[in-house]
C-alpha positions as CSV (number, residue, x, y, z in Angstrom):
1,M,24.6,-1.2,44.8
2,K,23.8,-2.1,47.8
3,K,21.8,-4.9,48.9
4,L,19.2,-5.3,51.7
5,S,19.8,-8.8,53.7
6,C,17.3,-9.9,57.6
7,K,18.2,-7.7,60.0
8,Y,18.4,-10.3,62.4
9,C,19.9,-12.9,60.5
10,G,21.8,-12.3,57.6
11,N,20.1,-13.4,54.9
12,G,19.1,-11.9,51.5
13,E,16.5,-14.1,49.7
14,F,13.0,-13.4,50.2
15,Y,9.0,-14.2,49.6
16,V,6.6,-12.1,49.0
17,L,3.7,-12.9,51.1
18,N,2.0,-8.5,50.5
19,L,3.1,-5.5,49.0
20,Q,3.8,-4.4,51.7
21,E,5.3,-7.0,53.9
22,T,8.0,-9.9,52.9
23,M,8.7,-13.0,55.4
24,C,12.6,-13.7,55.2
25,K,14.1,-17.6,55.0
26,C,14.9,-17.8,59.5
27,G,11.0,-17.1,59.3
28,Y,10.6,-13.2,60.1
29,K,8.3,-11.3,58.6
30,L,9.7,-7.8,58.0
31,T,8.1,-5.2,57.5
32,K,9.8,-1.6,57.9
33,L,12.9,-1.3,56.5
34,S,14.4,-1.0,59.2
35,D,13.9,-4.9,59.6
36,Y,16.4,-4.6,56.7
37,R,20.4,-4.0,56.6
38,M,22.0,-2.8,54.1
39,V,24.9,-5.0,52.5
40,E,27.9,-3.1,50.5
41,S,28.1,-5.6,46.9
42,Q,32.3,-7.0,46.2
43,T,31.9,-4.9,43.0
44,E,30.8,-1.0,45.7
45,K,33.9,-2.7,47.2
46,N,36.5,-2.7,44.4
47,S,35.9,-0.4,43.3
48,L,36.5,1.2,46.0
49,L,39.8,0.7,46.5
50,H,40.2,1.7,43.1
51,T,39.9,4.8,43.6
52,N,42.2,5.2,46.6
53,D,44.5,3.7,44.3
54,Q,44.1,5.7,42.1
55,Q,44.5,8.9,43.9
56,K,47.7,7.7,45.2
57,A,49.0,6.3,42.2
58,E,48.1,11.1,41.6
59,V,49.7,11.8,44.4
60,I,52.7,9.9,43.8
61,A,52.5,11.9,40.1
62,K,53.2,15.1,41.6
63,I,55.7,14.3,44.6
64,S,57.7,13.4,41.4
65,L,56.2,17.4,39.6
66,L,57.7,18.3,42.5
67,K,61.5,17.0,42.6
68,S,61.4,18.4,39.4
69,E,59.9,21.6,40.2
70,I,62.2,22.3,43.0
71,D,65.0,21.6,41.0
72,K,64.9,24.4,39.4
73,C,64.2,26.6,41.2
74,L,67.4,25.7,43.3
75,D,69.1,25.9,39.7
76,D,67.2,29.5,39.9
77,R,68.0,30.3,42.9
78,N,64.1,30.6,43.6
79,K,64.2,31.1,47.4
80,K,60.5,31.6,48.0
81,R,58.9,29.2,45.5
82,F,61.1,27.0,46.9
83,E,59.4,27.4,49.7
84,T,56.3,26.9,49.1
85,L,56.9,23.7,46.6
86,S,59.2,21.8,49.5
87,L,56.3,22.8,51.8
88,E,53.8,21.2,49.4
89,L,56.2,18.5,49.5
90,K,56.2,17.9,52.8
91,V,51.6,17.9,53.2
92,L,52.3,15.4,50.0
93,Q,54.8,12.7,51.8
94,N,53.1,12.4,54.9
95,F,49.7,12.5,53.1
96,L,51.3,8.8,51.5
97,E,52.7,8.0,54.9
98,K,48.7,8.8,56.7
99,E,47.3,6.7,53.8
100,V,49.6,3.7,53.8
101,S,48.8,3.9,58.1
102,N,45.1,4.5,58.1
103,P,43.6,4.3,54.3
104,E,40.3,7.0,56.0
105,F,42.7,9.5,56.5
106,R,42.3,12.7,53.5
107,L,44.1,14.5,52.3
108,Q,41.7,17.9,52.1
109,E,42.2,18.1,55.6
110,M,45.7,18.7,55.9
111,L,45.8,20.8,53.0
112,M,43.7,22.8,55.1
113,Q,45.7,22.2,58.0
114,I,48.9,23.7,56.5
115,Q,46.6,26.6,54.5
116,N,45.4,27.5,58.1
117,K,48.6,27.7,59.8
118,F,50.1,30.5,57.2
């Protein structure tokens, strides 16, 4: 849940003067929505970090499954399936490398770029 704070001093405690007007502890009267600033709560930040870690775990699990599938393809000498799986493996490994260096990187963008090449 996002909390409101004063745009000028950053304080989150207000005194209600009337229905349309509040006063911050710094003495500034807040009448418009633009006088406030939204602040993310710590629980919201933690939930975003949790989903990011969960996404990384899913990618690592998928990489492990892809490696076993690639081994099966090598045993069966299925060249076409081997090439598609190895390409997908490279994409996922590249995603993990980028995610560690840049958490805002998205897997969907990378997959779209690879698909557009073919």
